[in-house]
N, C-alpha and C positions, 0 to 999 in steps of 0.2 A: 487590793480592791477596797473601795470605800463602802461603808455601811449605808443602808437605805436612809435617805434624808426625809424628815417629816416637816413640811413647811408650816404646819399649824403648831408652832411652838411659841413660848412666851416672848422671847426676845424679838423674833421676826414680826410678831403681831404689833410690836411697839416701836419699830424702827423703820423709817422710810428709806426708800432706795437711794435717794439723793445723798442722804447722810452717809450711807455705806459707800457710795461711789466716790465721795470725797476722800475717804480713807484709802480706797483702792488706788486712786490716782496718786496719792502721796507715796504709797508703798512702791508703786512702779517707778516713780521718779527717784526715790532713794535707792532702790535696787540698782538702777542703771548708774547712778552717781557713784555708789560704792565701788562697783566693778570697774568703772572707768578709771578710778584711782588705783585700785589694788590688783587688777588682773594683768599679769604680765603678757606681753605679746599683743599684736594688732589684729589677730584673726586665728582661725583654726577650725577644728571639728568639735562640735558640741553634741552630747547625747542627753536629751531631756527624757528622764525616766518618769513614767506616769504623767505624760505630757498633757492629757486632757485637751480642752479647747484652748488653753492659754499656756503654751509650752515655754514661755519666757523669752520670746523673740525680742521684746523691747530691751532686753539686756545685751543682745548680740546682733549687731547690725549686719545686714546683707550688703554686699556679697562677701565681706571679709570673713564672716563666721558662717560655716555650713552646719546646719542643725538637723539632727535625726531624732525623731520622736518615737517613743515606745509606750504602748498601752496594752492591757490584757487582750482586747480585741483591736483589730486593725482599722476599724471604722473611722475613728477620729484622726489617727495619723494619716490615713489615706486621703481624707478630706482636706487636711491641712497641706498636704503635698500638692493636691489639685489646686488649692487656692494660692500656692506660692509661698506659704508661711514656713513650711519645712522643705528641705531638700530631699529627705528620705524618711520613711516610717515603716514600722512593722509591729507585729504582736509579740509580746514577751512579758515576763514577770521579773521584777527586781530580785536580784540574788540568784537568778537562773538564766541569765542571758547568754546565748551562744554566740559570742563575739570574740574576735581575736584580742589577745593581750596588747596593751599599749596602742590602742587604735583611736583614742580621743584625747583632745587637749582639755576638755571640760566635761565632767559628768554632773548634771544638774538634777537635783531633787527639789522641785519647788512645791512646797505644801504637800509633800508626799510621805515623808518619813513618819509623821505622827499617825497616819493611817496604818503604816506597816507596824508601828509600835503597838497598836491595839491588837494586832493579830499574832505577833511573835517578836523575836529578837531583831535588833537592828544590825548586828555584826555582819550577816551575809551581804547586806546592801553596801556597807562600808568596805568590806573586803573586795567585793566585786568592783566597786568604783576604783579602788587602788589598783586592781589588776588591769582595768581598762585604760587607766591614765598613762599617757606618755610621761617620761621624766620632765619635771617642771610643770606638769598639768595640775589642775585643781578640781577637787570635788566642791561643789557649791550647793548648800542646802538652805532653804528659807523655811522657817518653822515658827509656830506660836511658842512663846517663851513661858516657862512655868514659874519664873520668879517675878513676873509682872503681877500686880494685884488681880487683874482680870484672869490671867493664867492660873493663879492660885485658886481663885474662886471656881473656875471651870474644872480644875482637878478635883476639888471638893465635891462639886455637883456630880461628876462622873463616879466618884467613889461611892456615893450614896444612890447610884442608879437613876439620877434625875437628869442626865445629860440630854436625852431625847426630848423630854418635856420642856426643858429650858431653852435649848439651842438647836434642836432638831436632829441630832445624831449622837450616838454613843462613842464614836471613834475619833473625835477631835481631842487628841491627847497632847496637851502642852508638854514640850520637852525642856528639861533643865539645861542650862548652859554647861553645867559640869558633865552631863551625860553626852551631849554633842561633842564636846572636846575630848572626852575619854574614848568614845567610839572611834573618832578619827585617829587618835594616837594609837589605839589598839590595832588599827589597820596599817600602821606605818606612815601616816600622813602628818604633816606639820600644820596644826590648826590655828586660826585666828577668828575672833568673834566680833560681830558688829550688831548694833541695834538698828534695824531698818527704821523703826518708828516706836515711839512711846505711846502713840494714840491708839484708840480702839474704834472700830468701825461704827459703834453705836453711841459714841460720845457726841454731844451737840456740836454742830459745825464750828461755832465760835471757839469752843474749847479745843477742838482739833487744831484749828489754825493757830491758836495761842501756843500750843505745844510744839509746832513744827520747828521753830528755831532751835529747840533743844535736840531734835533729831540730828540736825547738821552739826551742832556744836559739841555734842556729847556722845553721839551714837557710835563713833569709832574709837573712843577712849577705852583702854583695857578695863578699868575699874567700873566704868559707868555703862558699858554695853550690856552686861548680863541681865539687868532688870528690864530690858526692852520688851515691849509687847510682841513685836515680830523680830526675830533674830535671823541673821545671815551668818552661816558658817562657811569660811573659805579654808579648805584643807589641802595643802599642796603635797604632791608627790616629789620627793627629793630628786634633784638632777643626778645624773650618773656620777659626776665628780664628787657629790656629797655622799652618795651611798657607798662609795669605794673607800672612804676615809676609815 
């Protein structure tokens, strides 16, 4: 569950919506482009945990991908099912989902894990994803990175209790690339890391556009992905032939 958001904060008072939307559009484009290259298979079943109003449908086209959404209350999933965005939805909590083993090809946490990290350990969410994935399936997480200058500054603001005053909420916890990779490996998954973008939603538009070529050129390189502002973890469950070696 996300903490309460206060819109009367320093950064939102000084950033216009068009500037932030420019960033959001780039993130969506990059997310879809990375998965088009890296996600094996042409379709399957996706579980979007903490789906909110934006469950990640732009990354998984219909009808090839069937998407189920989960939220603490079923209001949002039910509305998205009614609108045709999701094929199914229900109420549930990450780490406590009553679902059969090996029932999904993808388990997606899009901007969810940092809220969980504010409340407790991440291991239950990773272990649950590993349990729910079919052999060869992938856990996908999109999160703010702690090694980007903005992520480092946000971590410092949170440490001194200034998170809400500066950006509206105390539970935006940037996650380090090392932690994401370690949690995935601890759950028995094989991880890889990508920088979705190096830009920040509050950068001037000209600066955002100027950095976009770097997203495409460097975002999927092993050494240069870690300092991305927004990170994508793809962590695969080994296929049966690999686990039996």
